C-alpha positions as CSV (number, residue, x, y, z in Angstrom):
1,M,16.2,-22.3,-9.7
2,L,13.8,-19.4,-9.5
3,H,10.0,-20.1,-9.8
4,F,8.6,-17.5,-12.3
5,E,5.0,-16.7,-13.1
6,L,3.7,-14.2,-15.7
7,V,0.0,-13.4,-15.3
8,T,-2.3,-11.1,-17.3
9,P,-5.9,-10.3,-16.5
10,E,-6.9,-12.9,-19.1
11,H,-4.8,-15.8,-18.1
12,L,-1.6,-17.4,-16.7
13,V,1.0,-16.9,-19.4
14,R,3.9,-18.8,-17.8
15,S,4.7,-20.8,-14.7
16,E,8.1,-22.4,-14.8
17,D,11.5,-22.7,-13.0
18,V,14.2,-20.6,-14.6
19,Y,17.7,-19.4,-13.8
20,M,17.1,-15.6,-13.9
21,V,14.6,-13.0,-15.2
22,V,15.4,-9.4,-16.0
23,V,12.4,-7.1,-15.3
24,P,11.8,-3.7,-16.8
25,G,11.1,-1.9,-13.5
26,S,9.8,1.7,-13.4
27,E,13.1,2.8,-11.8
28,G,15.3,0.7,-14.2
29,D,15.8,-2.9,-15.2
30,F,16.6,-5.4,-12.4
31,G,17.6,-9.1,-12.4
32,V,16.0,-11.7,-10.2
33,L,17.8,-14.9,-9.2
34,A,16.8,-17.6,-6.8
35,H,16.8,-16.5,-3.2
36,H,16.4,-12.8,-4.1
37,A,15.4,-10.5,-1.3
38,P,11.7,-9.7,-1.1
39,L,10.7,-6.9,-3.4
40,M,7.7,-5.2,-4.9
41,S,8.0,-2.8,-7.9
42,T,5.9,-1.3,-10.6
43,I,7.0,-2.2,-14.1
44,R,7.1,-0.1,-17.3
45,D,6.4,-1.2,-20.8
46,G,9.4,-3.2,-22.0
47,N,10.9,-6.6,-22.4
48,L,11.1,-9.4,-19.8
49,V,14.3,-11.3,-20.5
50,I,14.0,-14.9,-19.3
51,H,17.2,-17.0,-18.9
52,R,16.2,-20.6,-18.5
53,E,19.7,-21.7,-17.8
54,E,22.9,-19.8,-16.9
55,K,24.5,-19.9,-20.3
56,G,21.6,-20.5,-22.6
57,T,20.0,-18.1,-25.1
58,P,17.5,-15.9,-23.3
59,E,13.9,-15.5,-24.4
60,T,12.2,-12.1,-24.6
61,I,8.6,-11.4,-23.9
62,R,7.1,-7.9,-24.4
63,I,5.0,-6.7,-21.5
64,E,3.0,-3.6,-20.7
65,G,2.6,-2.1,-17.3
66,G,1.8,-3.9,-14.0
67,F,3.7,-5.0,-10.9
68,A,6.5,-7.4,-10.0
69,E,6.6,-9.2,-6.7
70,V,9.5,-11.3,-5.4
71,N,8.9,-13.4,-2.3
72,E,10.0,-16.7,-0.8
73,R,8.0,-18.5,-3.5
74,G,9.7,-16.8,-6.4
75,L,8.9,-14.0,-8.9
76,T,5.4,-13.1,-10.0
77,I,4.8,-10.6,-12.8
78,L,1.3,-9.2,-12.9
79,A,1.3,-7.5,-16.4
80,E,-1.5,-5.6,-18.0
81,R,-0.5,-7.2,-21.3
82,A,2.0,-9.7,-22.5
83,E,2.9,-10.6,-26.1
């Protein structure tokens, strides 16, 4: 499982273990699974698509701007805004 956190300047929106997250990167969408290579990317306004399990229905959260970081702890999204 991938540890995923979504943070805005106001608060921690999510902190959970998920199967995969698709991130709206500034260079295009990218998927992050457990054990992904380290990565930092700016993100554009768009939808985060969160897959809690491999075959389940994904959840979508609209985000605006910010950064994504993938490291040995998981994926952290620092968004300017999340709805």
